KEKE-3310 file (N, C-alpha, C; in steps of 0.2 Angstrom, whole numbers, plus 5000, padded with zeros to 4 digits):
npx = (4796:4791:4779:4786:4799:4799:4796:4807:4818:4815:4816:4829:4835:4831:4838:4852:4851:4849:4861:4872:4869:4862:4870:4882:4876:4874:4887:4891:4883:4888:4900:4898:4889:4891:4889:4897:4898:4900:4913:4921:4930:4923:4917:4907:4898:4899:4892:4897:4889:4887:4880:4879:4880:4886:4900:4913:4926:4929:4927:4937:4947:4939:4935:4947:4951:4941:4944:4956:4954:4957:4951:4944:4945:4936:4924:4920:4911:4907:4894:4890:4879:4874:4866:4859:4871:4881:4894:4905:4906:4900:4908:4921:4917:4913:4926:4933:4924:4927:4940:4939:4929:4923:4921:4916:4901:4891:4877:4867:4856:4841:4839:4834:4835:4842:4835:4827:4837:4844:4834:4834:4847:4844:4836:4844:4856:4862:4870:4875:4878:4876:4886:4884:4890:4896:4902:4912:4920:4935:4940:4948:4960:4957:4944:4932:4934:4934:4921:4913:4917:4911:4898:4898:4892:4877:4867:4868:4863:4866:4881:4891:4904:4918:4919:4931:4937:4947:4960:4955:4957:4952:4943:4930:4929:4937:4928:4917:4923:4926:4913:4909:4917:4911:4899:4903:4907:4895:4889:4897:4894:4881:4881:4887:4878:4866:4860:4863:4855:4852:4863:4881:4880:4889:4896:4892:4887:4874:4864:4858:4845:4838:4837:4825:4814:4815:4804:4796:4806:4813:4823:4832:4840:4850:4845:4832:4834:4843:4835:4824:4830:4833:4820:4816:4822:4836:4853:4860:4876:4892:4908:4923:4935:4934:4938:4934:4938:4935:4933:4937:4923:4915:4906:4895:4892:4889:4878:4868:4868:4864:4851:4844:4846:4840:4827:4824:4822:4810:4802:4803:4794:4782:4785:4790:4781:4782:4791:4790:4785:4783:4791:4802:4818:4826:4819:4818:4831:4830:4820:4826:4839:4837:4823:4824:4835:4831:4820:4827:4830:4818:4815:4826:4823:4811:4816:4823:4812:4804:4813:4812:4802:4806:4810:4817:4833:4838:4833:4839:4852:4851:4845:4854:4865:4861:4859:4872:4878:4873:4876:4890:4892:4887:4896:4908:4909:4916:4928:4945:4955:4967:4965:4964:4952:4944:4944:4934:4923:4921:4917:4904:4897:4897:4888:4876:4874:4870:4859:4851:4850:4842:4830:4826:4823:4809:4805:4802:4789:4784:4789:4795:4804:4815:4820:4828:4840:4856:4871:4886:4899:4916:4933:4948:4958:4973:4980:4983:4975:4982:4995:4991)
npy = (5278:5267:5267:5262:5265:5279:5281:5275:5283:5296:5294:5290:5302:5311:5306:5308:5321:5325:5319:5324:5334:5346:5349:5353:5364:5373:5375:5382:5394:5399:5402:5413:5421:5424:5426:5430:5430:5445:5445:5450:5459:5453:5450:5442:5437:5420:5404:5388:5374:5358:5344:5328:5310:5297:5299:5299:5295:5304:5317:5324:5328:5335:5346:5352:5356:5366:5375:5380:5388:5401:5414:5427:5422:5426:5428:5417:5403:5387:5375:5360:5347:5333:5319:5309:5301:5287:5282:5288:5300:5311:5313:5316:5328:5336:5337:5345:5356:5360:5364:5375:5385:5397:5396:5384:5374:5361:5352:5339:5328:5319:5304:5309:5312:5321:5332:5336:5339:5349:5359:5362:5368:5379:5386:5389:5395:5412:5419:5430:5422:5405:5391:5377:5361:5344:5330:5323:5328:5338:5355:5366:5378:5391:5390:5395:5409:5412:5408:5417:5429:5428:5430:5443:5449:5456:5450:5437:5423:5411:5401:5388:5377:5369:5352:5341:5325:5313:5304:5288:5270:5259:5254:5257:5267:5276:5279:5284:5296:5302:5304:5314:5324:5327:5331:5343:5351:5354:5361:5372:5379:5381:5390:5401:5405:5407:5401:5387:5371:5369:5365:5361:5348:5344:5356:5372:5389:5400:5414:5419:5424:5419:5406:5394:5384:5367:5355:5341:5326:5329:5325:5331:5343:5351:5355:5360:5371:5380:5382:5390:5402:5405:5406:5417:5427:5428:5422:5406:5401:5395:5392:5389:5389:5388:5375:5359:5343:5326:5309:5294:5285:5269:5260:5253:5261:5273:5270:5268:5281:5288:5283:5288:5302:5304:5299:5310:5320:5316:5318:5332:5337:5338:5345:5357:5368:5379:5375:5373:5385:5402:5410:5403:5404:5394:5383:5376:5370:5362:5354:5347:5342:5336:5330:5324:5315:5307:5300:5293:5279:5272:5277:5272:5258:5258:5261:5249:5240:5244:5242:5229:5230:5237:5241:5227:5226:5233:5231:5220:5224:5235:5230:5220:5228:5235:5225:5220:5231:5231:5219:5219:5229:5221:5211:5217:5215:5203:5205:5207:5220:5223:5220:5224:5225:5231:5244:5247:5241:5245:5259:5258:5249:5258:5268:5260:5257:5269:5272:5261:5266:5277:5271:5263:5274:5276:5271:5280:5282:5271:5269:5276:5292:5292:5279:5278:5284:5280:5275:5281:5271:5272:5271:5274:5286:5283:5293:5310:5326:5339:5350:5366)
npz = (5110:5123:5138:5149:5146:5146:5159:5165:5160:5165:5179:5180:5175:5185:5196:5192:5192:5205:5211:5204:5194:5200:5211:5203:5197:5208:5211:5200:5201:5213:5209:5200:5205:5219:5237:5249:5267:5277:5286:5301:5315:5330:5345:5354:5369:5372:5374:5375:5371:5377:5374:5381:5382:5390:5387:5391:5386:5377:5382:5390:5381:5372:5381:5384:5371:5369:5379:5376:5366:5354:5360:5369:5386:5396:5389:5385:5390:5396:5395:5401:5398:5405:5399:5407:5410:5414:5415:5420:5415:5422:5433:5428:5421:5432:5438:5430:5430:5443:5443:5434:5439:5435:5422:5417:5418:5425:5421:5428:5421:5420:5409:5394:5380:5366:5361:5371:5380:5374:5375:5388:5389:5381:5390:5400:5396:5393:5385:5371:5360:5355:5355:5348:5350:5348:5359:5354:5344:5342:5343:5333:5338:5333:5329:5336:5337:5323:5319:5327:5321:5309:5312:5313:5302:5301:5294:5295:5304:5309:5309:5303:5307:5299:5297:5298:5294:5301:5294:5288:5291:5284:5269:5270:5279:5273:5262:5268:5273:5260:5255:5265:5261:5248:5253:5260:5250:5243:5253:5255:5243:5244:5255:5249:5240:5246:5259:5270:5272:5285:5298:5302:5312:5323:5326:5327:5327:5334:5335:5351:5352:5341:5343:5346:5357:5354:5346:5354:5354:5342:5329:5321:5326:5321:5309:5312:5321:5314:5303:5308:5310:5296:5291:5298:5291:5291:5287:5285:5286:5281:5287:5281:5286:5300:5309:5315:5322:5318:5322:5312:5304:5301:5289:5295:5306:5300:5293:5303:5308:5297:5295:5305:5303:5290:5293:5301:5292:5286:5297:5299:5290:5296:5307:5304:5297:5288:5279:5265:5261:5254:5262:5265:5258:5254:5249:5237:5235:5247:5243:5232:5237:5250:5251:5238:5239:5249:5244:5234:5235:5232:5220:5212:5213:5207:5194:5191:5191:5181:5170:5166:5156:5146:5129:5119:5111:5121:5134:5140:5142:5150:5162:5166:5168:5180:5189:5190:5196:5209:5213:5213:5223:5234:5234:5239:5253:5254:5248:5249:5258:5252:5239:5222:5216:5226:5225:5216:5221:5234:5234:5228:5237:5248:5243:5241:5254:5259:5252:5257:5270:5268:5264:5275:5283:5284:5296:5305:5305:5311:5324:5340:5340:5348:5348:5337:5340:5342:5350:5344:5338:5338:5331:5339:5330:5320:5315:5321:5324:5314:5320:5327)
capx = (4797:4785:4778:4792:4805:4798:4797:4814:4822:4813:4818:4836:4837:4830:4844:4858:4851:4850:4868:4877:4867:4860:4877:4886:4873:4875:4894:4891:4880:4892:4906:4897:4884:4893:4887:4900:4896:4905:4917:4925:4931:4917:4918:4901:4898:4897:4891:4898:4884:4890:4876:4883:4877:4891:4905:4919:4932:4930:4925:4943:4950:4934:4935:4953:4951:4937:4947:4962:4952:4959:4945:4944:4942:4930:4918:4918:4910:4905:4889:4889:4873:4875:4860:4858:4877:4883:4900:4910:4906:4898:4914:4926:4915:4914:4933:4934:4921:4930:4946:4937:4922:4920:4920:4912:4896:4889:4870:4866:4849:4839:4840:4828:4836:4845:4831:4825:4843:4845:4829:4837:4852:4841:4833:4849:4861:4860:4875:4873:4878:4877:4890:4882:4895:4895:4907:4917:4924:4939:4940:4954:4961:4954:4937:4927:4935:4931:4913:4911:4919:4906:4892:4899:4888:4870:4862:4870:4860:4869:4887:4893:4911:4920:4921:4936:4937:4954:4961:4953:4962:4949:4940:4924:4931:4939:4923:4913:4926:4925:4906:4908:4920:4906:4894:4905:4907:4889:4887:4901:4891:4874:4882:4889:4873:4862:4860:4863:4849:4853:4870:4885:4878:4894:4900:4889:4885:4868:4862:4853:4838:4835:4836:4819:4814:4814:4799:4798:4808:4816:4829:4837:4841:4854:4841:4826:4836:4845:4829:4821:4834:4832:4813:4815:4825:4843:4856:4864:4881:4897:4915:4927:4941:4933:4938:4933:4941:4932:4936:4933:4918:4914:4899:4889:4890:4886:4871:4864:4867:4860:4844:4841:4845:4835:4820:4823:4819:4802:4799:4803:4788:4776:4788:4792:4775:4784:4797:4789:4781:4787:4796:4809:4821:4830:4814:4820:4837:4828:4816:4831:4845:4834:4818:4827:4839:4827:4816:4831:4830:4811:4816:4830:4819:4806:4820:4824:4806:4801:4818:4810:4797:4809:4811:4823:4838:4840:4831:4844:4858:4850:4843:4861:4870:4859:4860:4879:4880:4871:4880:4897:4891:4887:4903:4913:4910:4920:4934:4950:4956:4972:4963:4963:4944:4941:4943:4928:4917:4920:4912:4897:4894:4895:4882:4871:4872:4867:4852:4847:4848:4836:4824:4824:4821:4802:4804:4800:4781:4782:4792:4796:4810:4821:4822:4832:4846:4861:4878:4891:4905:4922:4939:4953:4962:4980:4983:4980:4974:4988:4996:4989)
capy = (5275:5265:5270:5260:5269:5286:5281:5274:5289:5301:5292:5291:5309:5314:5303:5311:5328:5326:5318:5328:5340:5351:5352:5357:5371:5377:5377:5387:5400:5401:5405:5419:5425:5423:5431:5428:5434:5450:5444:5456:5458:5452:5445:5442:5432:5414:5398:5382:5370:5351:5338:5321:5304:5292:5301:5300:5294:5310:5323:5327:5331:5341:5352:5355:5360:5373:5380:5382:5392:5408:5418:5429:5417:5429:5429:5410:5398:5380:5372:5353:5344:5326:5316:5302:5297:5282:5279:5292:5307:5316:5314:5320:5335:5339:5339:5351:5362:5362:5367:5381:5386:5403:5395:5377:5372:5355:5350:5332:5327:5312:5303:5312:5313:5327:5338:5339:5341:5356:5364:5364:5373:5386:5390:5391:5400:5419:5423:5432:5417:5398:5387:5370:5356:5337:5329:5319:5332:5343:5361:5369:5384:5397:5389:5399:5415:5412:5407:5423:5434:5427:5433:5451:5451:5456:5446:5430:5421:5404:5399:5381:5376:5364:5346:5337:5318:5311:5298:5281:5264:5254:5257:5259:5273:5281:5281:5289:5302:5305:5306:5320:5329:5329:5335:5349:5355:5356:5366:5378:5382:5383:5395:5406:5407:5410:5398:5380:5368:5367:5367:5355:5347:5344:5363:5378:5395:5403:5420:5417:5426:5415:5399:5393:5377:5361:5351:5335:5320:5331:5321:5335:5349:5355:5358:5363:5377:5385:5384:5395:5408:5406:5408:5424:5431:5428:5417:5401:5400:5390:5395:5383:5390:5386:5368:5354:5337:5320:5302:5291:5280:5264:5260:5251:5267:5278:5268:5270:5288:5290:5281:5294:5309:5303:5299:5317:5324:5315:5322:5339:5339:5341:5349:5364:5369:5384:5373:5374:5391:5407:5412:5399:5405:5388:5378:5372:5366:5357:5348:5343:5339:5333:5325:5320:5310:5303:5296:5290:5271:5270:5279:5267:5252:5259:5260:5242:5237:5246:5240:5223:5231:5241:5237:5223:5223:5238:5229:5215:5227:5239:5226:5217:5233:5237:5219:5220:5236:5229:5213:5222:5232:5216:5207:5221:5212:5198:5207:5209:5227:5224:5218:5230:5226:5235:5251:5248:5238:5249:5265:5255:5247:5264:5271:5256:5257:5276:5271:5257:5270:5281:5266:5261:5280:5276:5268:5286:5281:5265:5269:5282:5295:5290:5273:5279:5287:5275:5277:5279:5267:5275:5269:5280:5286:5282:5300:5315:5332:5343:5355:5372)
capz = (5117:5127:5144:5153:5144:5148:5167:5167:5158:5170:5185:5179:5175:5192:5201:5190:5194:5212:5213:5201:5191:5204:5215:5199:5196:5214:5210:5195:5204:5218:5205:5196:5209:5226:5242:5255:5273:5278:5292:5304:5322:5334:5351:5359:5374:5369:5378:5372:5374:5375:5377:5381:5385:5391:5382:5395:5382:5372:5385:5392:5375:5370:5385:5383:5365:5369:5384:5373:5360:5353:5361:5376:5391:5400:5385:5382:5395:5394:5398:5400:5400:5405:5398:5410:5409:5419:5413:5423:5412:5426:5437:5424:5420:5438:5440:5425:5433:5450:5441:5430:5441:5432:5415:5416:5422:5423:5423:5427:5419:5419:5402:5390:5373:5364:5360:5378:5384:5372:5377:5395:5388:5379:5395:5405:5393:5392:5381:5365:5355:5358:5351:5349:5348:5351:5363:5351:5340:5345:5340:5331:5342:5330:5327:5340:5335:5316:5319:5330:5316:5303:5315:5313:5297:5304:5290:5297:5311:5310:5305:5304:5306:5294:5300:5295:5296:5301:5289:5290:5289:5280:5263:5272:5283:5267:5258:5272:5272:5253:5255:5268:5257:5244:5257:5262:5244:5242:5259:5253:5237:5246:5259:5245:5236:5251:5266:5271:5273:5292:5300:5303:5319:5329:5327:5324:5332:5333:5339:5356:5351:5336:5345:5350:5360:5350:5347:5357:5350:5336:5327:5317:5329:5317:5304:5314:5324:5309:5298:5312:5308:5289:5290:5300:5286:5292:5283:5289:5282:5282:5287:5279:5290:5307:5309:5320:5319:5320:5321:5306:5306:5296:5285:5299:5310:5295:5291:5309:5308:5291:5296:5310:5299:5285:5296:5303:5286:5286:5303:5298:5285:5300:5313:5301:5293:5283:5275:5258:5260:5251:5267:5265:5252:5251:5249:5231:5237:5252:5240:5228:5241:5255:5249:5232:5242:5254:5240:5229:5234:5229:5213:5209:5213:5201:5188:5190:5190:5174:5166:5163:5151:5141:5122:5117:5115:5127:5140:5143:5144:5156:5168:5168:5171:5186:5193:5191:5200:5216:5215:5215:5230:5239:5234:5243:5259:5254:5244:5254:5258:5248:5232:5217:5215:5231:5222:5212:5225:5240:5233:5226:5243:5252:5240:5242:5261:5260:5249:5262:5276:5267:5263:5282:5287:5285:5303:5309:5305:5315:5330:5343:5338:5353:5346:5331:5342:5344:5352:5338:5340:5333:5333:5339:5324:5320:5314:5325:5320:5313:5325:5324)
cpx = (4790:4784:4784:4798:4805:4799:4804:4819:4821:4816:4826:4839:4836:4836:4850:4857:4852:4858:4873:4875:4866:4866:4881:4883:4874:4882:4895:4888:4885:4898:4904:4892:4885:4891:4890:4898:4902:4908:4920:4926:4924:4918:4912:4902:4896:4897:4892:4894:4886:4885:4880:4880:4883:4897:4912:4925:4934:4930:4932:4946:4946:4935:4942:4954:4947:4941:4953:4961:4955:4954:4946:4941:4936:4924:4916:4917:4907:4899:4888:4883:4873:4868:4859:4865:4878:4889:4906:4911:4905:4904:4919:4924:4915:4921:4935:4931:4924:4936:4945:4930:4919:4919:4916:4907:4893:4881:4869:4858:4848:4839:4833:4829:4839:4841:4829:4831:4845:4840:4831:4842:4849:4838:4838:4854:4858:4865:4872:4873:4879:4881:4888:4887:4894:4902:4913:4922:4929:4940:4947:4954:4957:4947:4932:4928:4932:4924:4910:4912:4914:4900:4892:4894:4881:4865:4863:4867:4863:4875:4889:4901:4912:4923:4925:4937:4944:4954:4959:4958:4959:4945:4933:4924:4933:4933:4918:4916:4925:4918:4905:4911:4915:4901:4896:4906:4900:4887:4891:4897:4884:4875:4884:4884:4867:4863:4860:4856:4849:4860:4874:4884:4883:4897:4896:4887:4879:4867:4857:4846:4834:4834:4830:4819:4812:4808:4801:4800:4811:4822:4835:4837:4845:4851:4836:4828:4838:4839:4825:4824:4832:4824:4811:4819:4833:4846:4859:4870:4887:4904:4920:4934:4940:4932:4937:4935:4937:4935:4933:4928:4917:4907:4894:4887:4887:4879:4866:4863:4863:4852:4841:4841:4840:4828:4819:4820:4812:4799:4798:4797:4782:4779:4789:4787:4777:4789:4796:4785:4786:4792:4802:4812:4825:4825:4816:4826:4835:4825:4821:4835:4842:4829:4820:4831:4835:4823:4820:4830:4823:4812:4820:4827:4814:4810:4821:4818:4804:4806:4815:4804:4800:4810:4817:4827:4840:4838:4836:4850:4857:4849:4850:4865:4868:4860:4867:4881:4878:4875:4887:4897:4891:4893:4908:4914:4915:4927:4939:4952:4962:4971:4962:4955:4941:4940:4937:4922:4916:4915:4905:4894:4892:4889:4876:4869:4868:4860:4848:4845:4842:4830:4822:4822:4813:4800:4801:4792:4779:4785:4793:4803:4816:4824:4828:4839:4850:4867:4882:4897:4911:4928:4944:4958:4969:4983:4979:4979:4981:4989:4994:4995)
cpy = (5273:5268:5268:5264:5276:5286:5280:5280:5295:5300:5293:5298:5313:5312:5307:5318:5329:5324:5322:5335:5346:5354:5356:5364:5375:5379:5383:5394:5403:5405:5412:5424:5424:5428:5429:5433:5439:5449:5450:5455:5458:5447:5445:5437:5426:5408:5392:5377:5363:5346:5332:5316:5299:5294:5303:5299:5300:5317:5327:5331:5336:5347:5356:5359:5367:5378:5383:5386:5399:5413:5421:5425:5420:5430:5422:5405:5392:5377:5364:5350:5336:5322:5309:5298:5293:5279:5283:5299:5312:5318:5318:5327:5339:5341:5345:5357:5365:5366:5374:5383:5392:5402:5389:5376:5366:5354:5343:5331:5320:5311:5305:5313:5320:5333:5341:5342:5348:5361:5366:5369:5379:5390:5392:5396:5407:5423:5425:5427:5410:5395:5380:5365:5349:5336:5326:5323:5337:5349:5363:5376:5390:5396:5394:5406:5417:5412:5414:5429:5434:5430:5441:5453:5451:5452:5439:5428:5415:5403:5392:5381:5370:5358:5342:5330:5316:5305:5291:5276:5259:5258:5260:5266:5279:5284:5285:5296:5306:5307:5313:5325:5332:5333:5342:5354:5358:5362:5372:5382:5385:5390:5401:5409:5410:5407:5390:5378:5365:5370:5360:5354:5347:5351:5368:5383:5398:5409:5417:5418:5423:5408:5397:5385:5372:5357:5344:5329:5322:5328:5325:5342:5354:5357:5362:5370:5382:5387:5389:5402:5410:5409:5414:5429:5432:5422:5412:5399:5396:5393:5389:5383:5388:5379:5365:5347:5331:5314:5299:5286:5275:5264:5258:5257:5272:5276:5269:5277:5291:5288:5286:5300:5309:5303:5306:5321:5323:5319:5329:5342:5341:5345:5356:5365:5374:5381:5374:5381:5396:5411:5409:5400:5399:5382:5373:5368:5361:5352:5344:5339:5335:5327:5321:5314:5305:5298:5292:5282:5269:5272:5274:5260:5252:5258:5253:5238:5238:5243:5233:5224:5236:5237:5233:5227:5227:5235:5224:5219:5231:5235:5222:5222:5235:5231:5219:5225:5234:5223:5215:5225:5227:5212:5211:5218:5207:5199:5210:5216:5228:5222:5224:5231:5230:5242:5253:5246:5242:5255:5263:5253:5253:5267:5267:5256:5264:5275:5267:5261:5274:5277:5265:5267:5280:5273:5274:5285:5276:5265:5276:5285:5293:5284:5273:5282:5281:5278:5276:5276:5269:5272:5275:5280:5285:5289:5305:5321:5336:5348:5362:5377)
cpz = (5120:5134:5149:5152:5146:5156:5169:5165:5163:5176:5185:5179:5181:5197:5199:5192:5201:5214:5210:5198:5195:5208:5210:5197:5202:5213:5205:5197:5209:5215:5203:5201:5217:5231:5249:5261:5274:5285:5295:5311:5326:5339:5356:5364:5372:5375:5374:5375:5372:5378:5376:5385:5385:5386:5386:5391:5378:5376:5387:5386:5372:5374:5384:5376:5365:5374:5381:5366:5360:5354:5368:5381:5395:5396:5382:5388:5392:5398:5396:5402:5399:5405:5401:5410:5415:5418:5416:5420:5417:5431:5434:5423:5426:5440:5436:5428:5439:5448:5437:5432:5438:5424:5413:5421:5420:5426:5422:5426:5419:5411:5399:5383:5372:5364:5367:5381:5381:5374:5384:5394:5386:5385:5400:5403:5391:5388:5375:5360:5358:5353:5353:5346:5352:5355:5360:5347:5343:5340:5339:5335:5339:5328:5330:5337:5327:5315:5322:5325:5310:5306:5315:5307:5300:5300:5292:5304:5313:5306:5308:5303:5301:5298:5296:5298:5296:5297:5292:5288:5284:5274:5265:5275:5277:5263:5261:5272:5265:5253:5259:5265:5251:5247:5258:5256:5242:5247:5257:5248:5240:5251:5255:5241:5240:5258:5265:5273:5281:5294:5301:5310:5324:5330:5323:5329:5329:5337:5344:5355:5345:5338:5349:5352:5354:5351:5350:5352:5343:5335:5324:5320:5325:5311:5307:5317:5319:5304:5302:5310:5300:5288:5293:5296:5287:5287:5288:5284:5285:5282:5286:5284:5298:5307:5315:5317:5322:5319:5315:5308:5300:5293:5290:5304:5306:5293:5297:5309:5303:5292:5300:5306:5294:5288:5299:5298:5285:5291:5302:5294:5290:5306:5310:5295:5287:5279:5268:5256:5257:5256:5267:5258:5249:5251:5243:5233:5242:5248:5236:5233:5247:5253:5243:5234:5246:5250:5234:5229:5231:5221:5209:5208:5207:5194:5186:5188:5183:5168:5162:5157:5146:5134:5122:5111:5121:5134:5144:5146:5150:5162:5170:5171:5178:5191:5195:5196:5208:5218:5217:5222:5235:5240:5238:5249:5259:5250:5249:5253:5253:5240:5228:5216:5220:5229:5219:5217:5231:5239:5232:5232:5247:5249:5241:5249:5263:5258:5254:5268:5274:5266:5270:5286:5288:5292:5307:5310:5309:5322:5333:5341:5342:5351:5341:5334:5345:5345:5346:5341:5335:5336:5334:5333:5325:5319:5318:5321:5320:5318:5323:5322)
residu = (UNK:UNK:UNK:UNK:UNK:UNK:UNK:UNK:UNK:UNK:UNK:UNK:UNK:UNK:UNK:UNK:UNK:UNK:UNK:UNK:UNK:UNK:UNK:UNK:UNK:UNK:UNK:UNK:UNK:UNK:UNK:UNK:UNK:UNK:UNK:UNK:UNK:UNK:UNK:UNK:UNK:UNK:UNK:UNK:UNK:UNK:UNK:UNK:UNK:UNK:UNK:UNK:UNK:UNK:UNK:UNK:UNK:UNK:UNK:UNK:UNK:UNK:UNK:UNK:UNK:UNK:UNK:UNK:UNK:UNK:UNK:UNK:UNK:UNK:UNK:UNK:UNK:UNK:UNK:UNK:UNK:UNK:UNK:UNK:UNK:UNK:UNK:UNK:UNK:UNK:UNK:UNK:UNK:UNK:UNK:UNK:UNK:UNK:UNK:UNK:UNK:UNK:UNK:UNK:UNK:UNK:UNK:UNK:UNK:UNK:UNK:UNK:UNK:UNK:UNK:UNK:UNK:UNK:UNK:UNK:UNK:UNK:UNK:UNK:UNK:UNK:UNK:UNK:UNK:UNK:UNK:UNK:UNK:UNK:UNK:UNK:UNK:UNK:UNK:UNK:UNK:UNK:UNK:UNK:UNK:UNK:UNK:UNK:UNK:UNK:UNK:UNK:UNK:UNK:UNK:UNK:UNK:UNK:UNK:UNK:UNK:UNK:UNK:UNK:UNK:UNK:UNK:UNK:UNK:UNK:UNK:UNK:UNK:UNK:UNK:UNK:UNK:UNK:UNK:UNK:UNK:UNK:UNK:UNK:UNK:UNK:UNK:UNK:UNK:UNK:UNK:UNK:UNK:UNK:UNK:UNK:UNK:UNK:UNK:UNK:UNK:UNK:UNK:UNK:UNK:UNK:UNK:UNK:UNK:UNK:UNK:UNK:UNK:UNK:UNK:UNK:UNK:UNK:UNK:UNK:UNK:UNK:UNK:UNK:UNK:UNK:UNK:UNK:UNK:UNK:UNK:UNK:UNK:UNK:UNK:UNK:UNK:UNK:UNK:UNK:UNK:UNK:UNK:UNK:UNK:UNK:UNK:UNK:UNK:UNK:UNK:UNK:UNK:UNK:UNK:UNK:UNK:UNK:UNK:UNK:UNK:UNK:UNK:UNK:UNK:UNK:UNK:UNK:UNK:UNK:UNK:UNK:UNK:UNK:UNK:UNK:UNK:UNK:UNK:UNK:UNK:UNK:UNK:UNK:UNK:UNK:UNK:UNK:UNK:UNK:UNK:UNK:UNK:UNK:UNK:UNK:UNK:UNK:UNK:UNK:UNK:UNK:UNK:UNK:UNK:UNK:UNK:UNK:UNK:UNK:UNK:UNK:UNK:UNK:UNK:UNK:UNK:UNK:UNK:UNK:UNK:UNK:UNK:UNK:UNK:UNK:UNK:UNK:UNK:UNK:UNK:UNK:UNK:UNK:UNK:UNK:UNK:UNK:UNK:UNK:UNK:UNK:UNK:UNK:UNK:UNK:UNK:UNK:UNK:UNK:UNK:UNK:UNK:UNK:UNK:UNK:UNK:UNK:UNK:UNK:UNK:UNK:UNK:UNK:UNK:UNK:UNK:UNK:UNK:UNK:UNK:UNK:UNK:UNK:UNK:UNK:UNK:UNK:UNK:UNK:UNK:UNK:UNK:UNK:UNK:UNK:UNK:UNK)
# end
């Protein structure tokens, strides 16, 4: 084989390892060497921290879901931090606070971003456990109790809930949901073998003494905070039964979210100096599953580039196969939802959109982090969460 063939095969092998090989290896390890946390009765004082910017359309349902939790009311309070909202969020939150003065507290803040808002919460909340949750996702009644019971294990410092996406109506929403199920499978196996590479952002609990102030402009609070616990010797685990429900999102919204989260991975390289030190037990999974995905667009572009120097006749076949792959992904925009071809083009388009998001994540080197925060636009789902 010539040099181009060696480069092509090496790049392709790495892509297959990141997408399928390593996740399958994790599943194998989880099957034979599982370390599930020791759950048990545990009812610490919990503060549900809800940072929100212009979330009036979701706040009422969110607060209702937390208030109806199967958890002692005197041990679960809510801290709402309005990050410069101007859409009626403050008024609605104030109404709830007036109805439940012993359980709900509202802090009105000037617009400063999520990291700064969470730092205010860390200074204000004194409960044993902080439940960090976003405004859009509704909690299952048993969610808080199950998260608390997982913290019964003294080795567990952080526990994530299981985010379920309600059924979408378009192929784009369906494929975003499919991707999230793939992510959840990986998280489950990471949790069983040791620790997650962060937490499920919209719903996770952390011991208060492990929650340190976030660096300015931090994009991935749901990685930075849990990794502090992991670097301190604790585990960050996942409870599949602690469910929160989210609205379906389309590819444009997922692209915007992925640009931010992938840019956040770049940011962590200088915000978490111990990331690849011996203190970090999950440094290898982080390298494969975070950095490996982050660099995948460049690796695939290198695959395409060197393909033109492969030996004939293999060259023509491999170049044509790659060009066809990307052409079908772009064609999906014009394929009607009812067309059978959509079953092939829609997943390819979703994959390419995620690749493009990773490629655009280099924006973190050229712009301020707050520029990468965009308000997610979601459609109210046709299907409601199942009754408890």
